[in-house]
C-alpha positions in Angstrom: -148.3 -111.2 139.2 -146.9 -111.1 135.7 -147.1 -114.1 133.3 -143.3 -114.7 133.8 -143.4 -114.5 137.6 -146.4 -116.9 137.6 -144.5 -119.3 135.3 -141.4 -119.3 137.6 -143.6 -119.7 140.7 -145.2 -122.8 139.1 -141.7 -124.1 138.2 -140.5 -123.9 141.8 -143.7 -125.1 143.2 -143.4 -128.2 141.1 -139.7 -128.5 142.2 -140.7 -128.4 145.9 -143.4 -131.1 145.3 -140.9 -133.2 143.4 -143.3 -133.2 140.5 -140.8 -133.5 137.7 -143.4 -133.7 134.9 -145.0 -130.4 136.0 -141.5 -128.8 136.2 -140.6 -130.1 132.7 -143.9 -128.8 131.3 -142.7 -125.2 132.2 -139.7 -125.6 129.9 -139.3 -125.0 126.2 -138.3 -128.1 124.1 -134.9 -126.5 123.4 -134.4 -125.1 126.9 -130.8 -124.0 127.7 -129.7 -125.0 131.2 -126.6 -123.4 132.5 -125.4 -125.6 135.4 -123.8 -123.8 138.3 -120.1 -123.4 137.7 -120.4 -125.9 134.8 -121.4 -126.1 131.2 -124.6 -125.5 129.3 -127.0 -128.4 128.5 -129.7 -128.1 125.9 -133.1 -129.7 125.6 -136.0 -130.9 127.8 -134.8 -134.5 127.6 -131.4 -133.6 128.8 -132.9 -131.5 131.6 -135.0 -134.6 132.6 -131.8 -136.6 133.0 -130.3 -133.8 135.1 -133.4 -134.0 137.4 -133.1 -137.8 137.7 -129.5 -137.4 138.9 -130.4 -134.6 141.2 -133.3 -136.7 142.6 -131.0 -139.6 143.2 -128.2 -137.5 144.9 -130.2 -134.8 146.8 -133.4 -134.1 148.6 -134.0 -130.3 148.5 -136.6 -127.7 149.3 -136.5 -124.1 148.2 -137.7 -121.6 150.7 -138.0 -117.8 150.9 -138.4 -117.7 147.1 -138.5 -114.2 145.5 -139.2 -113.9 141.8 -138.7 -110.7 139.8 -139.5 -110.1 136.1 -138.4 -107.5 133.6 -140.9 -105.0 132.2 -141.2 -106.8 128.9 -141.9 -110.2 130.7 -139.2 -112.0 128.7 -136.6 -112.3 131.5 -137.0 -113.1 135.1 -134.8 -113.9 138.1 -135.3 -115.7 141.4 -133.6 -115.8 144.7 -134.1 -118.5 147.3 -132.6 -120.6 150.1 -131.9 -124.3 149.5 -132.5 -126.6 152.4 -131.1 -129.9 151.4 -129.8 -133.4 152.3 -126.9 -135.0 150.3 -128.2 -138.6 149.7 -125.8 -140.3 147.3 -122.3 -139.5 145.9 -122.4 -137.1 143.0 -119.5 -137.3 140.5 -116.6 -135.1 141.4 -118.0 -134.1 144.8 -117.3 -135.3 148.3 -118.9 -138.6 149.5 -122.5 -138.4 150.6 -123.4 -139.4 154.2 -126.8 -137.8 154.5 -125.3 -134.4 155.3 -127.7 -131.5 155.6 -127.0 -128.0 154.2 -128.6 -124.6 153.9 -127.4 -122.5 150.9 -128.6 -119.3 149.3 -129.0 -119.5 145.5 -130.5 -117.8 142.5 -131.4 -118.3 138.9 -131.9 -116.2 135.8 -134.5 -117.1 133.1 -135.3 -116.2 129.5 -139.0 -116.7 128.7 -140.3 -117.4 125.2 -143.8 -118.4 124.2 -145.0 -118.8 127.8 -142.2 -121.3 128.6 -138.7 -121.1 130.2 -136.2 -121.0 127.3 -133.1 -120.6 129.6 -132.4 -121.2 133.2 -129.0 -120.3 134.7 -128.5 -121.5 138.3 -126.0 -120.0 140.7 -124.9 -120.8 144.3 -121.6 -120.9 146.2 -120.2 -124.4 145.5 -117.4 -123.8 148.0 -119.9 -123.0 150.7 -121.8 -126.2 149.9 -118.6 -128.3 149.9 -117.6 -126.8 153.3 -121.0 -127.6 154.7 -121.0 -131.3 153.5 -117.3 -132.0 154.4 -117.7 -130.4 157.8 -121.0 -132.1 158.7 
């Protein structure tokens, strides 16, 4: 396992344990976070607030995680399947009623100095909406 794939594995392991401090420790102070179909946020403190909102609105586990890294170990990618429950209304999205969903997703990473400097998350928002509206 390369240093980058080990870092990403630790990041997702922390996510699945809901260990937000361990997850944040994997990030550079100035981490760039590209939110799926949204805007870019910058900084570890901003990422912390994102995690707080996610923790309030969703309960998720990532399964079938596959991590890949480039030869120079400065970029990585991951593919996974999200198994989740929609707990509380999230702004701009349908009302939450405890709906469950299963959704493939992925992320791209830049690695700098042994930390994640960029994470760009991708999943099919329309698929997620169809699952929670139809539940």
